[in-house]
N, C-alpha and C positions, 0 to 999 in steps of 0.2 A: 286370540292375539299371540303374539310373536315371542318364545321363548328365551330370556335372555343366557341363559343355560345354552343355550343348544344353538341357536342362528351365529355363522359366521357374517358377522359384519363387515366383513368384506369384500361378501359374494351380494347378487341382487337377490332378492328374492325371488322376483318372474321375469321374465323376457319376452312380451308380448309380440307377434310379431304378427302382419296385415300382409302374406306374401300378394307378388304379382301373379296372373297377368286381366288385370279388369279394366274397363273405362271408366272405375270410381277413383275418378283422379279432380274430382272439383273441389273435395273438402275431405277431411281424413273421416273416412268411415268409422260408426260411433263405435262400435264392439270393444274397442279400444281402450275409447276415453272412458266408456262408462265402468272395462274392466279398471283402469287404472286409477281413478276417482278411490271407487270402492274398496279398492287394496289398501290403496295411500291413506283413507282413512280409518283404516286398520292399523296403523302404522308399520308397513309392510315397503321394502323398498324394491320400485317397478320401473323398467326402462318399456319402451313403449315404444317400437319401428315400424313404420310401413314401408314396406321394400316396393311395395306398387310404384309408389311415388320417390323411394330412392332412387330405381335405378335412370330414370328420366335426370337426377339431380347429377347421377356418375356424368350421364351423358354430358350435361352441361358443363359441368368442371370439366370435362376430358373430350373436347368435339371430337379428336382424334379418333374416339372409339367406334361412331360411325362410318370416316371412312374406312378402318381395317372390317367392319364389319359386311359395308356393301364390297369392298374386293374381294370377299368371300361369297359374295353372293353372286360373282359375275357367272357367267351362263357358258364362257369359253367355245360360244359357235365361234364359226370361222365368220370374219367380218362383224362389227358391231352390231350389235342389238340396240333394238332404240329402245328394250325395256333396262340394258346397262347404261345406256346413256342418258337417264331418267332420273336413275338410281345414284350416278356419279354429282349429276348437276345437283339434284337435291341435298346431299354430301354439302358442296360445295354453297348452295345460298345458306344450309345452316350453319356453318362457318363461319358465314361472310359476317350474318346478322349473330353471330353467337354473342357480343357483347350486348346488345339491344333486349334478347332473350333471356340471359341472365338476369339482366337490368328489372325485368317486365315480370318474371317468372318467379324467379326467386326472393326479390324485393319488393315486389309490386309497383316499381318505380315506372316513370316515361317509356314507351316501347322504343322511340325515336318515330323514323322513316314507317318500319311496319306499322306501328299503330297497336293496339291491345289484344282486337281481336284475331290480326293478322299474326301477333309473337304469339298467341293459345294455340294458333290452327299449327303453324309452322312446329311448333316442338313436341303438339300431339305427332304430325305428319313423320319426324326427325325418329322417334320414339317406335312409334309404327314399323318404322323402316327398319331400325335396329334390331328389333327381334323377329322380322322377320321370316319365316321358315326356321327357326329353331325349335327348340324341345319347349320353350314357352306360351309357344302358342300354336301349339302342338291341337287336333278334335278328335276326339274320340269314340270310338263306335259300341268299345264294353270296357268294364271297370276291371276285367283281366288284364285285357292288352295296356291299360294303362299304368296297372301295377306292374308289370312286367317290364314295362319301358321307364319306369322310373327306379328302378332296383339295374336294370341296363345303363342308365346315365352316373347312376351314384355311385356303379366300379369303374366309370372312367374319368380320367383329368377332367376337370371343367373348362378346360379349354379346349377340349375335343368335342365337346356340344355348343361349341361357338363363344361368340363375344359378349353376347348378352349375360350369357351361363356363367359365363368365368368371372364377369361383371358382379353379380349374386353371388357365387361363391366368395368374392372377396369382402364384399358389404357380411355376411353371414360369420366369418371369420373375423371378422373386426368386432363383429357386436359380442360374441363368447368371450372373444379374448378381454375385453373393455370391460364387459359385466358380470364376469364370470356367473349364471345361473343356476339358481339351485331347480328350478321349473323355465322350461320353455314351451309359451302355448302360443299356437298359431291358430288363426281365425279363419274358415274357409267358409266366405259369405255365398260366392259363384265358383260356378262349375268349372270354369276358367281357371280357376285359382286348385283344383284339388290336386292336379300332379307338381306341379312346381313347390308348392309345400307339401307334399311328400317326399321330394325331394329334398327341398331345406330339412323336413326331419332327418331322414337319411343323414344328411353333410350333418347334422348336430351330434346325433350317435354314435360317428365317424371323430368328430374333433371335441366332444366332450364327453366321452362314457359314462359317465355318473349323472349326468342332466337328467334331470324327468323331464317326460316328452308328453304334450297331450293337442289333440285336434279336436276343436270346437265349431261352432258357426250355422248356417242356417246348411250348411251343407252335407254336415253329419247329424244335422235334424231330421233330414231327408232320405239320408243313406246311411244310417245308421246300424243295420243289420249288411247290407252287405258290404261295407267300409270294413266291419270286426271279423271279415271269414280271409279276407286277402292278406298271402304271404308276407308281403313287402308292411303291410303295416302290420303287423300280429309283430315283426321282428326288430321296426324302430318306433315304433308309437305305444306309450304306457298306458294312457286312457284315451277314452273317447269322451266325448261330454257333450248330449244331447239335449240339453236344456240350460238356461242359462247361466253363465259359470262365475256368478260372483261367490257364491256360498260354495260350488264345488270347488274354486283356486284356493279361496281362504280357508277351508277346514281341512284341502289337500296340506298347506303350509304349515297347519296347528299340528296334522299328523308326524311330516316331516321331522317338527321341532319334540315331537315324542311326547305331547300334550293332551292328543286325543288318538283312540285306537283309527288305525285305517278304515275299520269295517265302517268306522261312524261318519265319512266323508260322503257324503251325498253326492245325487247326480250323476255320478262317474261308472264309466263301465271298462272295468279295469281289463289290459287285453294281455301284457305281459307275465310271465311267472315269477317275476321279483314280488307284485302285487297281489297275488295269487290269483293271477287271472286265469280265462274269462271268469268276474262276476259284475253281476251291476249293484251297486250301494244303492242306500235308502232314497229318498225322495227328498227334491230342497223344499224348505219352508220359508226364504228369506223371498219378501214380495216387492214388486217396482215399485211399491208407497215406501219401503224401506231402503232407497236409493238416495241418494244424492247425485247429483249435478255432476255433467261428464270431467275431466280434466287431462284437457288438454297438451299439459307442460311435458315438452321432451319431442312432441312432434312438429314439424316445419310449416306450420298450420298457414302461415301467409307465405306459403311457399306452393300450393295449387295451384292447378290449370282454372283459373277463372280470371275474369276480367278484372276482378277486385274481392278481396277476402270475405270471404261465405266459411261460416259452419252451422251444426246442424246438433241440433238436440232429439228426442223421442217424448212423446205425452203417453205411451203404454207398451206393451210388448202385446203382440197380436193385434188384432182386426175387431175390430165394436162392431161390425156386421158380422164379417165370418164367414157367409156364408156362400158366397160364390164358388160354383162348381167347381171353378179350373184351376182356385188359389190355393195353392198346399199349405201355406204362413198361413193363410189366413182360415183355413179350416182345422187349423189346431187349436183354433179357441173355442170351437163349438162344446168341448164337454167343459161342464158345468165350472168354475174356477179357472179356464186355463185362461182367460181376457183377463188383463190389470190394464187398469187406468191409472194415471196420476191422477193428485187434485191439480184443483187451480192454483195454491198457491204452492206448491211443489214445482209445478212447473213452470210459474215464474219466478221462483227461486233460482231455479236452471239457465233459462233465460237471461237473469240477471248475470249470473256467476259467468256465464261465458261472455258478456259482452265486458262486464269489468274487467275481467281477465286479459281477452286478447284486444279490444275494441271493434270490433268486426260491429259492423252498420246492416248484415241481413244473415238474419238465422233461417235456416232451412228448419223444417219440421219433419222428419222423416219417417214418420209413421206410416205404415201400408195403406192405411188410412184414417183419416183423420178424425176426432169428432171436432166438429168445425164449434160448435157451442161448447165445451170445455174451451178450445184454442178462444175464441172470444175473451172468455171471461179471466183466461189465465193473462194475455196481452194487455187485457185493459187494468187486471191488479199489479204486472211490469211496466207501464204507464204510470200508475200513481207513487212507483217509487224514481217515479224521473227514469225510467228504460224507454227510451222510442227507437224503436230497431222494425226496419220492412222485414216483412219473411213471407215463406212459399211453406205452402202445402200438400198431400197427396188426399186427393177425394174423389168420392163418386158426386155424378150429378145430384143430385138428391134430391128430395123436395123441399129442405132448407132453403134451399137458395131460388127458387120460387119465390122469394119476397125481397124485392128490390131493397127493403128496410134491413134486410139481416144482411147483404152483401154490401150495402150503407156502410154497416156500422161494423162490417169485418177489413175492407178497407181504411176507415177511418182507424183500427187498433195498429194499420200496417201491414196489411194483407199485399203481397204485390202480384202474389201468383198463384193459383191453382194446376196441378197435375193431376190429367184424369183416363180413368183408361177409354176405352172406346168398343162396345162390341156391334154398332152399328144401331138402326133405328126401328128394329121388328119387335116390338113388343112381345109377340111370341117367343123367338130366343130369346131376350132378358127372363122374360117370367120361367124359362126355361134352366137355366143357368144359376135363377136364385138371384138374379143382380141387385134387386129390390131397389129399383128404379123405376122412372113412367116416363117413356120415349115424347112423350107429347110434353113433358115439362124443358126440353131442352132448349130450346129454342127460346123460350124466356127465360131460361137459366141466361145462356150466354149474351142475351140484350141485358139482363140485369147484371153483369161481371162486366161485359165492358163498358157499361154508363157506370160502373163503380171504378174503372180504371185499373180494373184486376186482367191480370193478363191470364188466359189459359193454355194450356199445353194437352195434348194430346196423346197417347198411346193407343194407337190404332192394332186392334187382333181382326185378325183372321182365321178361315174355317171354323167358326161359332156353329157347331155341332152342324146343320142339315139347312144352310141357310140355300134361300133358292135366288136367280138368279136377279128377281123381281125383289128381294128383298136386301141385295146387293148395289142394284141401282138405286134404289131408296137411300141408301146410308152412304152413298159416294156422293149423291146430290146436295142432300144435308152439307155436306165437307164441304164441297164445292160451294156450295149459297153461303157458309161461311168462314170461307178460307183468308178474307182479312180479319177474322177476327179470330184466331188460334194459331197458334202452332203446335207441329208435329215433331215430338221428340224419338218416335220411333215406331215401326210397322212390326207385327210378330203374329206367324201362324199360335195359334190354340194347342197347350202341349200338355198331353197328362202324365205332371212329376206327382213322385211317389206320397203320397198322403194324401192328396184330394179325393175330393167326393167325385170328380172324374174315373182313378183308379177303383176308388171302392165300388163302384157302381156301376161301371163302365156302360150294362145293358140299359140302365135308365136314362141314358144319353145316348143310346143309337151308336154307341162307339164297339167296335173290335179291337181289344188293343193285343198288341205281342207285350207277352211279360214277359218274354224269356228276357238274357241278358244284354240284349239289344239298346242301345240309347239312339234318342233323336230329337236334335232342337231344333235352329233355326241358321242353320249355317250361310245361306241368301242373305239376309237380313240380319241377324242380330252378332254381335263384336264375339268370335270363338264360338258361336251356334246359340247364344246365350241361355234362355233355360234347357232345362236338359230330363228329359223324361220318357216315359214307353213308348215305341212309335203308334200308330195311330190311323183308324181309316172309321168315315162316317157311313154309316148305313144308309142310303140312301142319299147323301149330299154329295160335295164339289169333292174329289178328287186330290191328296197334297197339292199337285200339280195345278189344276183346276183355282185354286185356291189361294198358291201362291200370285199365280197370274192377276187375279183380282186387288191383290195389294200391290203386283208393281202398276196396275192399272189408274192405283190413288195416288202412288208415287209422283206417275208423270201426269197427271190431269192435274189434282188440289194442288196449288200456290201458295203455300201457309205465310199469311202476314200481305200476300199482294194489295197494295192499292188500288192500282190500275194496269190492269194486266198491256196493254197497247199505249203507255205515258209515251212520249216521242223521247228521242235524246236531249239530256240539257245542252248541249253543246250541235249545232246544227251540222258544223262542221270545220274538220281540221287538218289543216296543214302538215303539222310534221306531229310527229308525238314519240315521247322517249321513253321506251319500257322503265317498267322497274324492274330492281335486281335482279328479282324474286322470278320473271318473267326472261323466259329463255328461249333462243333459238334453236328450233329440230335441225340439224343437221343434214344437209344433201344423202349422206350413206346411211340415214335413219327416217330417210322419209321419200318413198320412189315416184315422187308428182311434185320434187322440189325444183323442176323445170318450170311449173307453172304457177305454184305459190311462195309463198313464205309461211312458216306455219311457226306457231309460238305456242309455247306452256307454259301458262300459269302454276308452277310448282303448287303454289300455297292453296288457293283454289281449288286445282288439280284437272284444270281445264285446258284444253287446246283452241288455239285461234286459226284459221285458214285463212288468206288472204293471197289473192289474186294476183302475181308479178304484174300485170298490164294495169292495176289499178295504181298497186303498193309497189312501193323500191324501196330496199334497207341498205343503208349506206353501211360502209365496214365499221365503222363506231357503232354500231347498234339501233343510229335515228332511223325510223319507219316515217316516208314520204309520200305524198298522193301523189299521182300522177292524172290521175281524172276525177271528174265530181263526186263518181260511185268510191271514188279511193276516199276521199275527205270524209264523205259517212261512214264509211268503214272504220276510219281513225275517231272518228266522234262515239259511234258505240263501241270502241276499245277503250275511251277515256273514261265512258261510262260505267265498265263492267270493270275499272281504276284497274286495268292492267299497265299503265304508264301515264304518262302529263305531259300536254300540249305542250309542243319547244314554243318558247317565244319568239325566238329567233326566225320563225316561220309562220308572217300571221295569214289569216284565213283570206286573202284576196282570193277574188273569181278564181279557179281553176281552169286550163285549158284542158280541152274536150280531147275524150281518148283519141278521135281519129287524126287532132291534132300532133298529138303525139306518136301518130305512127308513121 
């Protein structure tokens, strides 16, 4: 507990930061709200800041930042490059719709002409354009180069690293000035956050030398030993926390108050000499069942990149299955006592607390793999308290879902979505990676979930050990046969992360691993390379290139959610069409075939449309008019693609033939 004698009431005890750069912008990542809730219940002054979403909010409040960033990205080539044109047009579209974007993203108000889906997408694209080619989105082939680059960036003025880095530095400076924290904790969940987190830590050390700094989160759990040896980390960071951070942070603050010795602080690896490092403290004793609900106070939880307000909870620490050979997070649950599951009343408490505090109508249960029977009990308990909320979970396609009654029971208590991993339909491979499911059940499960009205979203894994061509074709056929009833969130190659059974016993899985300091991820398919681990090769299996080609076949072949691939246009003919303001005409200097066509770019959907000038004419005011019957059909297809709206001043009467217009 806080010491009234030693605690400075004008200072924040802990500033918790979730750093950029990651796609986790749909709702607040849970590490900060759970830490905040625990420490506040212990009487501590805590402020939490999600700088991953804050960079976007800065852009929404100051759209000129994007124009500045785009100017800095110009190629400088002779003549105007199409890439330069595209970026400038994107910045212009963003600025033109800034009012709608602010209304929807920041306040969840109606998004006007854009609509909610386009508003979220345009905001995402603008942010990605802002950070393009900057330190925040660099990928790394080893940790030493990452560390060197962080130290170099920390020694330069932030503006020298680009507009978004300067904006991030401004945010960090403001947080330190307002809160004067005794401790700064950085939660590094994704590898793409590691370099920005270390840069923020360096800035904190420069701006507030007496502030203690700790790194925690999934990446510290995976790479604790490697991080502890990096010179930049040892110079900047006081401690690494490779476990749940609630008890370590609570006890560290007690030690700073002088109420307990530093040696009694559990779960920390001390790096700096001020803490007597390097050394490791005792093990934590606090269990998940001892924790209360998350606290989102201080986070802009209504202003994330979702169509509507959505928040999350967890029901456990670890994975109740835990045996999938490729999952480093789940494999940490294998030792006795490592998996910690909440009780149904505890989970219902968390749901009730979040709903009553925020008004959300949708809760994601953000476990790596949820115990569905436990969640069913918890959501029934929440309903008995008058809490009716829709929710989503992550789970395997496991045997419980073969029971249609169980699926309907889940739907009845609010289950709207189940996200699952898909490693194909080869039982040989599923058994080899110890997935604990039966491919023969998959079709029945999808039928049951579809009948219950529960959406299923797949993450598809490639290079699953020595998958044969025939096994791949069977797995692809299953996706095609069920494309109307599934979504696909991601495609990714298998990664041998540190701490997984794959890396612990590669020979058991027919793998040859490069265990040097080289890093390998999924740069072709995943955001900023996604999961990162050791480079691997599969003995007797597909090469990485072959496995990547298979995933690309899935991308081009499977059309998730398609009701009818040959559905005719809703409008059989359109005489004239007014492109939306976010659909721009590619100028002649950027289109070598401009004399033969009019090329449109839908900057929100990221699509190009080429329209033959024999069939389509574009007036000076941008209106597209049909010259032929074919032109009317093409304009109808553009209307179906939501690239524009038919002009009522030009009714679709019979068009003259192409011959009569020549």
